[in-house]
matplotlib code that plots the C-alpha trace (Angstrom):
import matplotlib.pyplot as plt

x = [-42.8, -39.7, -39.7, -36.5, -38.0, -36.8, -39.6, -42.2, -45.3, -47.0, -50.7, -50.6, -53.4, -52.0, -53.4, -55.5, -56.5, -53.0, -51.7, -48.0, -47.0, -43.8, -43.0, -43.3, -40.9, -38.5, -38.3, -37.8, -35.0, -33.1, -33.2, -31.8, -29.2, -28.3, -28.0, -25.5, -27.6, -26.0, -28.2, -31.5, -32.1, -30.7, -32.0, -31.5, -30.3, -32.4, -35.5, -35.1, -34.8, -37.7, -39.9, -38.3, -39.5, -43.1, -43.2, -41.6, -44.1, -46.9, -46.0, -44.5, -46.1, -49.7, -50.7, -49.5, -51.5, -54.5, -54.4, -53.7, -56.7, -58.8, -57.8, -58.3, -61.8, -62.6, -61.3, -63.2, -66.4, -65.9, -66.3, -70.0, -72.4, -69.5, -69.1, -67.1, -64.1, -64.9, -64.7, -61.5, -59.9, -60.7, -59.3, -56.1, -55.6, -56.4, -53.9, -51.2, -51.8, -51.6, -48.5, -46.9, -47.7, -47.0, -43.6, -42.7, -44.7, -44.8, -41.2, -40.4, -37.6, -39.3, -42.5, -41.2, -39.3, -42.3, -44.3, -41.7, -41.5, -45.3, -45.2, -42.2, -44.4, -47.2, -44.5, -43.6, -47.2, -47.6, -44.5, -45.6, -49.0, -47.2, -44.7, -47.6, -48.9, -45.5, -45.2, -48.0, -50.5, -54.3, -56.3, -57.0, -53.4, -52.4, -54.9, -53.8, -50.3, -51.1, -52.8, -49.7, -47.3, -49.7, -50.2, -47.2, -48.1, -49.1, -52.6, -51.6, -49.0, -51.9, -54.0, -50.8, -50.2, -53.7, -53.9, -50.4, -51.0, -54.4, -53.0, -50.2, -52.6, -55.1, -52.4, -49.2, -49.6, -46.5, -44.5, -45.6, -43.8, -41.4, -42.9, -44.5, -47.9, -49.0, -48.0, -50.0, -53.2, -52.8, -52.1, -55.2, -57.7, -56.4, -56.6, -60.1, -61.0, -59.5, -61.5, -59.8, -56.6, -57.8, -61.0, -60.9, -63.6, -61.6, -58.6, -60.8, -62.5, -59.1, -58.2, -61.6, -60.9, -57.6, -59.1, -61.6, -58.8, -57.4, -60.7, -60.9, -64.7, -64.8, -63.3, -64.4, -67.3, -67.8, -64.9, -62.2, -60.2, -58.5, -56.6, -55.3, -51.9, -50.5, -53.6, -51.5, -49.9, -52.8, -55.5, -53.9, -52.8, -56.4, -58.1, -56.1, -55.7, -57.5, -57.8, -59.9, -62.2, -62.7, -62.3, -63.0, -66.7, -67.5, -64.9, -66.9, -70.1, -68.6, -67.1, -70.4, -72.0, -69.0, -68.6, -71.8, -70.1, -67.3, -67.3, -67.7, -64.3, -62.6, -65.1, -64.2, -60.4, -60.6, -63.5, -65.3, -68.5, -70.1, -72.5, -69.6, -67.7, -70.6, -70.9, -67.4, -68.0, -71.3, -69.1, -66.6, -69.3, -70.9, -67.6, -67.2, -70.9, -70.2, -67.4, -68.4, -65.3, -65.8, -69.8, -69.7, -68.3, -70.9, -73.7, -72.3, -73.0, -76.8, -78.6, -75.5, -75.5, -73.0, -75.4, -78.3, -76.2, -75.5, -79.0, -79.9, -77.0, -78.6, -81.9, -80.3, -78.5, -81.9, -83.7, -81.0, -81.2, -85.0, -84.9, -82.3, -84.4, -87.5, -85.4, -84.2, -87.7, -88.8, -86.1, -87.1, -90.7, -89.6, -87.4, -90.4, -92.7, -89.9, -89.7, -93.5, -93.2, -91.2, -90.9, -89.1, -87.2, -85.8, -84.4, -82.3, -78.6, -77.9, -75.1, -77.4, -80.1, -77.6, -76.5, -80.0, -80.9]
y = [-60.3, -58.6, -54.7, -54.4, -55.4, -52.8, -53.0, -50.2, -52.2, -49.5, -50.3, -53.5, -55.9, -59.1, -62.2, -62.1, -58.6, -57.3, -54.2, -53.2, -49.8, -48.9, -46.0, -48.0, -50.7, -48.3, -46.6, -50.0, -50.9, -47.8, -47.9, -51.4, -50.1, -47.1, -49.5, -51.6, -54.8, -56.6, -59.4, -59.5, -55.9, -55.4, -56.6, -60.4, -61.1, -64.2, -62.6, -59.6, -62.0, -63.8, -60.7, -59.3, -62.4, -62.0, -58.5, -59.2, -61.9, -59.7, -56.6, -58.6, -62.0, -61.6, -58.6, -60.6, -63.6, -61.5, -60.0, -63.3, -64.7, -61.8, -62.0, -65.8, -65.3, -62.7, -64.6, -67.8, -65.6, -64.2, -67.7, -67.7, -67.7, -67.6, -70.0, -70.5, -68.4, -65.9, -68.8, -70.0, -66.6, -66.2, -69.7, -69.0, -65.8, -67.7, -70.5, -67.8, -66.0, -69.1, -70.0, -66.6, -66.2, -69.8, -69.7, -67.0, -67.7, -71.3, -71.8, -75.1, -73.7, -70.4, -71.9, -74.6, -72.3, -70.0, -73.2, -74.2, -70.7, -70.8, -74.3, -73.1, -70.2, -72.6, -74.8, -71.7, -70.8, -74.4, -74.1, -70.8, -72.4, -75.6, -73.5, -71.7, -75.2, -76.6, -73.5, -74.8, -72.9, -73.0, -73.1, -69.3, -68.6, -70.8, -69.2, -65.8, -66.7, -68.0, -64.7, -62.8, -64.8, -64.5, -60.9, -60.0, -62.3, -60.4, -61.1, -60.7, -63.5, -66.1, -64.6, -65.0, -68.6, -69.7, -67.8, -69.0, -72.5, -72.7, -71.3, -74.1, -76.9, -75.7, -75.2, -77.2, -79.4, -81.5, -78.5, -79.6, -82.9, -83.5, -81.0, -82.2, -80.6, -82.0, -78.9, -76.7, -78.7, -78.5, -74.9, -74.0, -76.1, -74.6, -71.0, -71.6, -73.2, -70.6, -67.3, -65.5, -65.9, -65.5, -63.2, -61.9, -63.6, -62.7, -64.6, -67.6, -67.8, -67.8, -71.0, -72.5, -72.0, -73.7, -76.8, -77.0, -76.9, -79.8, -81.5, -80.8, -80.7, -79.4, -82.4, -86.0, -87.2, -88.4, -90.5, -88.9, -88.1, -84.9, -83.2, -84.3, -84.9, -84.8, -86.7, -89.7, -87.3, -85.1, -87.8, -89.5, -86.2, -84.9, -88.2, -89.0, -85.5, -85.3, -81.6, -82.0, -84.8, -82.9, -79.1, -78.3, -78.9, -76.7, -74.2, -74.0, -73.3, -70.3, -69.0, -69.4, -66.8, -64.8, -63.6, -61.5, -58.9, -57.9, -54.0, -52.3, -51.0, -54.4, -55.9, -53.3, -53.9, -57.7, -57.7, -60.0, -61.9, -63.0, -65.5, -66.8, -67.4, -69.2, -71.5, -72.6, -73.3, -75.5, -77.5, -78.1, -79.0, -81.4, -83.3, -83.5, -84.6, -87.5, -88.8, -90.6, -89.7, -85.9, -85.9, -86.5, -83.3, -81.3, -83.4, -82.5, -78.9, -79.3, -77.2, -74.8, -71.3, -71.6, -74.1, -71.7, -68.7, -70.9, -71.8, -68.0, -67.3, -70.2, -68.5, -65.3, -67.0, -68.5, -65.3, -63.8, -66.8, -66.3, -62.6, -63.1, -65.9, -63.6, -60.8, -63.1, -64.3, -60.7, -59.9, -62.9, -61.6, -58.2, -59.8, -61.8, -58.7, -56.8, -59.4, -59.5, -55.8, -56.9, -53.5, -52.0, -55.4, -54.8, -51.3, -52.9, -53.3, -57.1, -57.4, -56.3, -58.7, -61.5, -60.8, -60.8, -64.0]
z = [-144.0, -145.4, -145.1, -147.2, -150.5, -152.8, -155.5, -155.7, -154.8, -152.7, -151.9, -153.8, -152.4, -150.8, -149.4, -146.1, -147.1, -146.5, -148.4, -148.9, -147.4, -149.2, -147.0, -143.8, -145.5, -146.5, -143.2, -141.5, -144.0, -143.6, -139.8, -140.0, -142.4, -140.0, -137.0, -139.0, -138.9, -141.7, -143.0, -141.6, -142.1, -145.5, -148.9, -149.7, -153.1, -153.5, -152.0, -154.4, -157.4, -156.4, -156.0, -159.2, -161.2, -159.8, -160.9, -164.3, -165.0, -163.8, -166.0, -168.9, -169.4, -167.9, -170.2, -173.3, -172.2, -171.5, -175.0, -176.7, -174.9, -176.0, -179.6, -179.7, -178.4, -180.9, -183.9, -182.8, -182.3, -185.8, -187.2, -186.1, -189.1, -191.7, -194.5, -197.7, -198.3, -195.6, -193.0, -194.5, -194.3, -190.7, -190.0, -191.8, -189.7, -186.5, -187.5, -188.2, -185.1, -182.9, -184.5, -184.2, -180.3, -179.5, -180.9, -178.5, -175.3, -175.4, -176.2, -174.3, -172.3, -171.5, -170.7, -168.6, -166.5, -166.0, -164.9, -162.5, -161.0, -160.3, -158.8, -156.6, -155.5, -154.6, -152.6, -150.8, -149.8, -148.6, -146.3, -144.9, -143.9, -142.6, -140.6, -138.8, -137.9, -136.7, -134.4, -132.4, -130.3, -130.3, -133.6, -133.5, -133.0, -136.0, -138.2, -137.3, -137.8, -141.2, -142.0, -140.8, -143.0, -146.2, -145.7, -147.9, -150.7, -153.7, -154.9, -158.5, -158.2, -157.5, -160.5, -162.8, -161.6, -162.4, -165.8, -167.0, -166.1, -167.7, -171.0, -170.9, -170.1, -172.8, -175.6, -174.7, -171.7, -172.6, -171.2, -167.8, -168.0, -165.3, -162.9, -159.7, -159.8, -156.2, -154.4, -157.0, -156.5, -152.6, -152.7, -155.1, -152.9, -149.7, -151.0, -152.3, -149.0, -146.8, -147.7, -145.1, -147.0, -150.5, -150.2, -153.8, -155.7, -158.9, -157.7, -156.6, -160.0, -161.7, -159.8, -160.5, -164.1, -163.6, -162.0, -164.6, -167.4, -165.7, -166.1, -169.8, -169.6, -173.1, -174.8, -174.3, -172.4, -168.6, -167.3, -169.4, -166.4, -165.1, -167.7, -171.1, -172.5, -168.8, -167.6, -166.5, -163.9, -163.1, -162.7, -159.7, -158.1, -158.1, -157.4, -154.4, -152.9, -149.5, -149.8, -153.1, -151.6, -148.4, -149.1, -152.7, -152.5, -149.7, -151.1, -154.5, -152.7, -151.1, -154.2, -156.0, -153.9, -153.2, -156.8, -156.3, -154.1, -156.5, -156.9, -160.3, -160.5, -160.0, -162.5, -165.3, -164.6, -165.1, -167.5, -165.0, -165.9, -162.8, -164.4, -166.6, -163.5, -162.0, -165.1, -164.4, -160.9, -161.8, -164.2, -161.6, -158.9, -161.3, -162.0, -158.2, -157.8, -160.2, -158.0, -155.1, -153.1, -153.4, -153.3, -149.4, -148.9, -150.8, -149.1, -145.6, -146.2, -146.5, -144.1, -143.2, -143.8, -146.6, -148.4, -147.9, -149.4, -152.3, -153.0, -153.0, -155.5, -157.6, -157.5, -158.6, -161.5, -162.4, -162.5, -164.6, -167.1, -167.3, -167.9, -170.7, -172.2, -172.3, -173.7, -176.4, -177.3, -177.4, -179.9, -182.0, -182.2, -183.1, -185.9, -187.1, -187.0, -189.1, -191.7, -192.3, -193.6, -196.8, -198.0, -194.9, -194.5, -198.1, -197.0, -194.3, -195.5, -196.6, -194.0, -191.1, -192.4, -192.6, -189.1, -187.7, -189.5]

ax = plt.figure().add_subplot(projection="3d")
ax.plot(x, y, z, "-o")
ax.set_aspect("equal")
plt.show()
């Protein structure tokens, strides 16, 4: 925890439910400066560069990534129900847009350095957690020390790490060649498993999405392995990772019901879809269940309070899906009745009729 960080990060949420008090840190830094403490009490160049990079990626790179993802989804959705020249035009726009943004953001040198930074951040978090263990003490003391060390790590840095790497794996996984991803996987699983360190369900679901991208469940059938393009590197990392085999399953059960407690303000800010997030978790759980070396960690949770809350959240999801299905059936019936009245249906604009059909 370094009170001399000069960035304006006042009241930014951190891991372990920490918050940055800029005024307190500035006063602490000034006190050390006035006392003539050179070194520990003054700004450290490397530390400042590290935090500056975190902030630069947050205010520059992340908004661009979110905007690109939104536009790509909109253009992909616009293709539904289209055909002929109209479909070709949309695909042309989608292709041109993809080429334009990928030329900038997925420049091999720039993107590789961003990936290296985020993996370095994962190594840093692993080192902090390991340092707390090496310092000894009871289990409670170690846990408390880990929370203290993580209480100054900005939450947005974890979201950014997962969001950026998900994009790279989806669109240009070759950029990850030469980067050791073992610390990244360890860090992701540890943060998911330790809800006391990463209590935000929003950040948890970003990590779930990243792991699911590694699985590449949208391409290929069962047994295609973890990741694509870089699967030769990702597959053995995940398959042999003890944290994945022992901790990921229980962590996913917790995350599944934890997304139910997100408050509206945060939901609006991040355009969060609770049931969409749960669908990602279900897909990841399914992949784990099909692996014998991971299944046992999920089975071991049977009968525990965590598993019971998971079942309750599943019931909530099923009720939502039932209500959604009944609503859709009602809309279909209303459409059928509207079509029976041919005179009224003919008055409906052609475009609206096509959309309803």
